[in-house]
Structure formats: structure tokens, C-alpha cells
N, C-alpha and C positions, 0 to 999 in steps of 0.2 A: 504492500500500501504505501502510496508517496502521500508528501507533506501536504500535498494538495486535497487530498483526500478528506484530511480533518480540519477543522478552523484553527486558525492560530489561537494557542494557548500561551497568553503571555505570564512572565513571571510575577511574583509579588510586588509590592510596593512598601516604601517606609511611611507608615502611617498607624493610628491607632486612636482609641478613643477614651477620653478622661470622665470620669464621672466624680463631681466634687462631692465635698461631705453633706452639701445641702440639695444634693440630688440632681443638679444641672449638669448636664452632659454637652461636650464639646469633641469637634474632631481634631486633630493636631495640625491637619491640612489646610484648616480654615484660617490659620493664624490670626484668631481672635478669642477673646477671654468672654465667657457669659457673664451676667449678671451676678454679682455675689462672689466671685472668683477673689480668692487671696491671691495677692500677686508676689510669689514666693518662687517662681519658677520663670525659667524662659525658654521659647521653642526653637528650634533648628531643622532643617532637611531630615535629621535622623532621628530626633525624639524631644524629650523635653528633659531639663536640667533645673532641680531644685537646690535653693540654696538656705542656709539655716537663717530664718527669720529672726528680726530683732525683737519681735513681740512674740516670744515661744509661750507665755502663759495663755495667750488669747488663741492659740492655734494648735497647742499641743495634742488635744484629744483630737483633731480634725485627721481625718482618713481619707484619701483620694484612692481610685480604682484606675487602672490603666488597661487597658482590653484592646487586643488586636482579633480584627475577624479573618475569615478566610483570605489569602492572599495579601497579609499584612506582615510586617516585622517593625519594632520599635526598639529603639534605645531609651533608656530612663537614667540619670544619676540622680539618686536620692540624698538628701540632706545632708547625710554623714559621708559622702564621697563614693558610697558603692555603686558600681554602674552593673546596669541590669540588661540584658540582651533578649527580648521577647520573641518568641516563633509565632507563626500562625496560630490564631485562634487559642491565643493565651490570655489569662486574666492576672494581674496584679495589684494586691490591695496592701497601702502602705500609709504609715502617717506622713504628715506635712514635714514636721519635725520629730525625730526620736526623744523621748526623754523616758526616766524611770532606768532600771538596771539593766534591761534587755533591749535591742532592736528587733522588734516582731514585724514580719511580714506574711501575706499569704498568697500562694501560687497555685494555679490550676493550668495546664497545657504545659508548655516547655520554655525554660529560661534559662541562659548561662549567665552565672553570677561572679562577679569581681567584687569581693567584700571587702571595703575598707577595715584594715587593721584597729581593731580597740579592744584590748584584753580585759578591760574594765566593763565592757559593754559588749556581751554575746551577741550574736545575729542569729535571730531565729528565724525559719521558714516553715509556716505551716503547709502542707498538702492535704488533699482529702483523706491519705491514709498514714502519714507519717509527719515526722518534726525534725528537722535538720538543724543543727545547734553547730556554729562556725564562730571562729575569732576574725579570721583573715584569709581568704584563699580563693581560689579560682576552681567553679564545679558547673556540670549541667544537672538539671532536673528534668525529667521529662513524667507529666503526670495529668495525662487527658483522660478525661472522664470515659471517652469512647473507646479505650484501648485496656486490655486485660493485664497490662503489669505498669507499676509506677518506677522510675529507676532514679538513682543519683550515680552520676561519674565524676570521681574527684580528678582533677588535673594537676594542683597542687595543694599544699596546706593539709590540713586536715578538718574533716568533718565527723560527727556523730549524729547518725539517724535513730531517733525513738521511735519503736513501731510497738504500741501497746504494752508498754512499760520497760521493754527490753532494750537495750543499747547495743548499736554498731558501730564501731568506731573504723573509718577508713582511712588508708593510706593513699598516698598518690598512686595512680594508674589502676584503683580499685573500682569496682561496679557493684552497687548495690540494687537488686530487684526485689520487690514485692508482686507475688502472683496473686492478683485479686481471687482469681477462681478455685485455688488449691488453699490460700491464705500462708503460703510458704513464702520465705524469704531467704536469699543467697548472696553471697559475697564472691566475686573471681578477680582477677588480674586479667587486663584488658589493654588493646590499642585504643586509646582515649578518643584519636580522631575518629573513630566509626561512630561516637556518639557527640561528637563535639564541631564536626566538619561545616554543620549547616551555620555556625557562629561565623565562620571564616569566609563563607559563600561558595560550598560545596557541598553536594551529595555524595556520601560514600557508602557503597553497599558491597560487602562480602558474603555470597552464597545467601542472598536474602530471598524468601518466595517472592513472588509478585503482589500477593495478596498484602504483604507487609509494606511494600515499596509503594504500592498505589494509594494505601493508606497514609503514607508519611507525604507523598507527593501532593494528592489531594489537597491537603491543608494549605498548602503554599500556592500552587497553582490555580485552586478555586473550582476545581471542576468535580463533576460526579461521574461514578464508574460502577458498573456491574459485572462478575464474573458470570458467564453463562455456563460454565461446568467448574466441578471442583478441581480437576485437573490443571487448570489455568493459574487458579491463584498459588499452586504449589509448584510452580516452574521458579527455579531460582536462577539468579543473576548476580553479576558483580559489576561495578560501574563507579567510575569517580567523574563527577557532572557539576558543570557550573550550574550554581543555583538561580544566577542572574540572567541567563538566557531563556528563550522560548523552551517550552516542554516538546514540540513539535520533532526535534532530533531525538529526544529520547524515547520517543515512540518509535521512531525508525530505527532506533538502534535495538530495541526489543524486538522488534518484527524481524529484523536481519538473523536474529537467532534462528528463525525458520519455526518455531515451537508454538507459537501464539498468533492469532490474527486479531488485530485492533480495528475497530470500526466505531463510529460515531452517528447517533441519532440524536436529533436537537442537541441539548447541552450534555448527554450523557456518553462516555466510552465503554464501547461493550467488549470485553476480551474472552476469547474462545481459543481452545488448542486448536491445532491443524491436522 
């Protein structure tokens, strides 16, 4: 199938939606603030940057939420200097400024964290099923509600995952997985690039079944898909791909393996075995 057979599927963009503590919402691409916004941040082409406000007592209880939709990614610098890169379909809830003994945020989806070091104030990330505690480090969290696993991949530094009262410390290059179906946890040594390449602009797959590949790509490219038979979803591929290019060359690459056929009807891709 040639590229002309399928409509152009463009990559995602830098954008996000911010919901303020008063409930008002705005898109970063609007470059304007809604009524009632506390002006403690700036917006640039990649995301939003918070500064420590001078009137801390007034805003210390305020929490905002940054959300990316299908086909969006966004960077945010929190008031303590922590940098977070949100992948598509991700939600981060955070205080306008941190107060108290701990720096606490909540995340659902996928995000890469570079946490500002502050040993006196541990950084706490709450996911739907786990809690991750750090003092200053770089790591990836993947915690999508529609996926069977929740994971943490440590690049450098140290983190401790708390799951139902049990603590799981990670060393660099270790990968923690919580299986939602079996309620089992595991830790193994990994090539961290397999789990963090998206953050630097690439897709990296090694021996991955197409059902996982398409689940991953659909969040970024914003398309719908359907496997017409179970065998098609089990076909495994390996690839290192540019995240910021159109998806059509990826479709061509998969079809060139001569194992599956990909067609389009309306806005849905259909995958069948040959």
C-alpha cells in the first residue's frame, strides 16, 4: 500500500490545557490568561514556567492541573525548578508553589521528571496505583488508565516506590512494573532508552507486538485503529523512529515487512494479517 492510500497522519504538537484552582481553563497556545489567573507563570513555545510567588500565603493552597490531549506534549517548570515533560494524554496536578515538608504532585499518563534537588523537602508523585518518593533525580513514569501496567524507569539518582505499604527502592537503569491484572510487582535492569526515548524525540521499539506499538503511537498521532484478527496484533517489530515526522512512513515500514496489511476507512486504520 502506498502512502497516498492513507491520509496524512501528522505528529503531535507542543500544547496543553491548564485548569486553574478556580476552575477556569485555557490552552497554552492561546497565549492569554483567563479571568482570575494568578500571574506566577510565563508561557513559551514549549510549555509553561512557574516562578516562586512573592505572596506565598495567598497562593500556597492553590493547585493547577496541566493536561495534554491526543497529539500533544508539553513541558512545565514547577516553582521549585523541577522540569516535567508530559507525553500525550497526560494529566499533572501540582501546587502553584510548594509549602510544607513535602513537594507533592499527581500524575496520570506518561511524564519524564527532572526533579530539583532538595533533601529537606522530598518530591512525592502520586499515580493511580503507586507513590514515588525522590529528592532529586531523572526518571520516567507511565501510568495510563487504559493500559494494563504502571511503570517507573530510573535514569539517574534514586527513587522509592510505595505500593500498598510496601517500599521498592530503585537504582539507576532499573524498571519497576505494577501489573494491574495480576496485582504483581517486579523490578528488572533495562536499557532506559527503551522507555525514555520519547522524551528526546524518538520511538524505540525492540521486539514489540503491534498491539502495543499502535497503542503507543495512537496517543501521539491521535488516530483510531482496529486489529481485524488477533494474529495481526501479535506481530512483533523493532524500529527507531523520529517522533516528529508524519506517521505514514511508519505505516510503509510496517507493511514492507509483508506480514500485515493496513487500510483506512474514515478516520480509522484497520490492520489485518496477510
